[in-house]
TORGUFI-44426 format. One record per residue (C-alpha): z negated, x negated, y. Coordinates in steps of 0.5 Angstrom, whole numbers, padded with zeros to 4 digits, always signed. Layout:
<recs>
ZXY;...
</recs>
This chain:
<recs>
+0003-0051+0052;-0001-0046+0055;-0005-0049+0061;-0013-0047+0061;-0011-0043+0067;-0006-0039+0063;-0011-0037+0058;-0016-0035+0063;-0011-0030+0066;-0009-0028+0059;-0016-0026+0057;-0017-0022+0063;-0010-0018+0062;-0013-0017+0055;-0020-0015+0057;-0017-0010+0062;-0013-0006+0058;-0015-0001+0053;-0009+0001+0050;-0005-0005+0047;+0002-0004+0044;+0005-0010+0040;+0013-0010+0038;+0013-0016+0033;+0019-0020+0030;+0020-0025+0024;+0017-0031+0029;+0011-0027+0028;+0011-0029+0020;+0014-0036+0021;+0007-0039+0021;+0006-0036+0014;+0011-0040+0011;+0016-0034+0012;+0023-0036+0015;+0026-0032+0021;+0033-0030+0021;+0037-0033+0027;+0034-0040+0029;+0037-0046+0027;+0032-0046+0021;+0033-0039+0020;+0035-0035+0014;+0042-0034+0017;+0043-0041+0018;+0041-0044+0012;+0041-0039+0006;+0045-0033+0007;+0048-0029+0012;+0047-0022+0015;+0052-0019+0010;+0047-0020+0005;+0043-0014+0008;+0049-0010+0009;+0048-0003+0005;+0055-0002+0003;+0055-0009+0000;+0048-0008-0004;+0051-0002-0007;+0057-0005-0009;+0054-0012-0012;+0046-0011-0012;+0046-0018-0016;+0049-0022-0010;+0043-0019-0006;+0037-0021-0012;+0040-0027-0013;+0040-0030-0006;+0034-0026-0004;+0030-0025-0010;+0026-0032-0010;+0025-0031-0003;+0022-0024-0004;+0017-0027-0009;+0015-0032-0004;+0014-0026+0002;+0010-0022-0003;+0005-0028-0004;+0005-0030+0003;-0002-0029+0007;-0003-0027+0014;-0004-0033+0020;-0008-0034+0026;-0004-0029+0030;-0004-0023+0025;-0011-0024+0025;-0012-0025+0032;-0008-0018+0033;-0013-0015+0028;-0019-0017+0032;-0017-0014+0038;-0019-0007+0035;-0024-0010+0031;-0028-0014+0035;-0026-0012+0042;-0025-0004+0041;-0018-0004+0044;-0013+0002+0041;-0008-0003+0038;-0001+0000+0035;+0003-0005+0032;+0011-0003+0032;+0014-0009+0027;+0021-0011+0025;+0018-0015+0020;+0018-0012+0012;+0012-0017+0010;+0006-0013+0010;+0002-0018+0013;-0001-0014+0019;-0004-0010+0014;-0006-0015+0010;-0010-0018+0016;-0013-0012+0018;-0009-0008+0023;-0010-0001+0022;-0004+0003+0026;+0002-0001+0024;+0009+0003+0024;+0014-0001+0020;+0021+0000+0024;+0025-0004+0019;+0021-0001+0013;+0017-0005+0007;+0019-0010+0002;+0012-0007-0002;+0016-0001-0005;+0022+0000-0009;+0027+0006-0009;+0031+0008-0015;+0038+0009-0012;+0040+0014-0018;+0034+0018-0019;+0029+0017-0013;+0023+0014-0017;+0019+0009-0013;+0015+0003-0016;+0011-0003-0013;+0015-0009-0012;+0009-0013-0015;+0011-0010-0022;+0017-0014-0022;+0015-0021-0020;+0018-0025-0026;+0025-0021-0025;+0024-0023-0018;+0023-0030-0019;+0029-0031-0023;+0034-0027-0018;+0035-0021-0023;+0037-0014-0021;+0031-0010-0021;+0032-0003-0025;+0029+0003-0027;+0028+0005-0034;+0033+0011-0032;+0038+0005-0031;+0039+0006-0024;+0038+0000-0019;+0032-0001-0015;+0033-0002-0007;+0027-0005-0003;+0025+0000+0002;+0027-0004+0008;+0033-0002+0013;+0039-0005+0011;+0045-0006+0016;+0048+0001+0016;+0042+0005+0015;+0038+0009+0019;+0031+0007+0021;+0025+0011+0019;+0025+0016+0024;+0018+0018+0024;+0016+0010+0025;+0021+0009+0030;+0018+0016+0034;+0011+0014+0033;+0013+0007+0036;+0016+0010+0042;+0010+0014+0044;+0006+0008+0043;+0010+0004+0048;+0010+0010+0053;+0002+0011+0052;+0000+0003+0053;-0003+0000+0058;-0001-0007+0056;+0006-0009+0052;+0006-0015+0047;+0013-0018+0045;+0011-0023+0039;+0016-0027+0035;+0022-0023+0036;+0029-0025+0040;+0030-0018+0041;+0037-0018+0039;+0037-0012+0033;+0037-0005+0036;+0035+0000+0036;+0028-0004+0035;+0030-0009+0041;+0030-0003+0046;+0022-0001+0044;+0019-0005+0050;+0024-0001+0055;+0020+0006+0053;+0013+0003+0057;+0011+0006+0063;+0013+0004+0070;+0007-0002+0072;+0005-0003+0065;+0005-0011+0064;+0010-0014+0059;+0008-0020+0055;+0013-0024+0051;+0011-0030+0046;+0017-0033+0043;+0019-0040+0041;+0026-0038+0044;+0028-0034+0050;+0029-0027+0049;+0033-0021+0052;+0028-0019+0056;+0025-0025+0059;+0027-0023+0066;+0024-0017+0065;+0017-0019+0063;+0011-0021+0067;+0009-0027+0063;+0013-0031+0058;+0011-0036+0053;+0015-0040+0049;+0010-0042+0045;+0006-0041+0038;+0003-0034+0037;-0002-0037+0032;-0004-0042+0037;-0004-0038+0043;-0007-0031+0041;-0014-0034+0038;-0015-0038+0045;-0014-0032+0049;-0019-0028+0044;-0024-0034+0045;-0024-0034+0052;-0025-0026+0052;-0031-0028+0048;-0034-0032+0053;-0032-0027+0059;-0025-0028+0062;-0028-0025+0069;-0036-0025+0071;-0038-0018+0071;-0032-0015+0067;-0034-0011+0061;-0030-0010+0054;-0025-0004+0054;-0025-0003+0062;-0020-0005+0067;-0023-0011+0071;-0022-0012+0079;-0018-0019+0077;-0013-0015+0073;-0012-0010+0078;-0011-0016+0083;-0006-0019+0079;-0002-0013+0077;-0003-0008+0083;-0004-0013+0090;+0000-0019+0088;+0005-0017+0082;+0009-0023+0084;+0003-0027+0082;+0005-0026+0074;+0012-0027+0075;+0011-0035+0073;+0016-0036+0066;+0013-0042+0062;+0019-0045+0059;+0016-0050+0054;
</recs>
């Protein structure tokens, strides 16, 4: 677990940043009761495999997708944001940060928590598109069918596909481009709840400018741990609220919200190796 020293350091880091860009993944939502994909208790190790999200397979046999994912789909639609989602939203609402979230998640929980700028690089489960006529519908209109694992169909007879990016499909171009721009403009980049194994989304943090700090919070090691300034293998929903609470108390005497503190400058300009410590919890 992060120490008091770590929390103070993170609070100063957050306070000193004006533009914060976050890449979030499935681990962001596990504390809302939504399983991740690749952990020992994840979806691919307990319920199904990656093939269930293969677009060619979906087009051939949509009944396999809905029979497996339908009940889970229903639980995702009913899920509520956890303390980590709320803390991120508060960075903008309470502390005036320019927060941009690029999320691999398809659950809409960032928006439910109040975050206003969210780029869904893997799409959303909230809406559906008919594969025959192109009509769209809200997934919440099919709660009964989802609970039964039935194939969702438009009145034309065509199969509804969730507006998520299946394997074999292109990512939403506008969302991905906006995410790249946000990474390049950031004063601070956060990677929360992703092992950074799914590309091209996993490459987004590499778009940050030279000298921009990178903070990773994930239960397990990631592909960028060695590139990060700080790494915590910890609970997002426990860590972020502690950081915001410390910001409320003032991470550094004399520092102001939204301004880069002297402490922040010392950490990243005068002694950058000071933040190379890795917390392998």
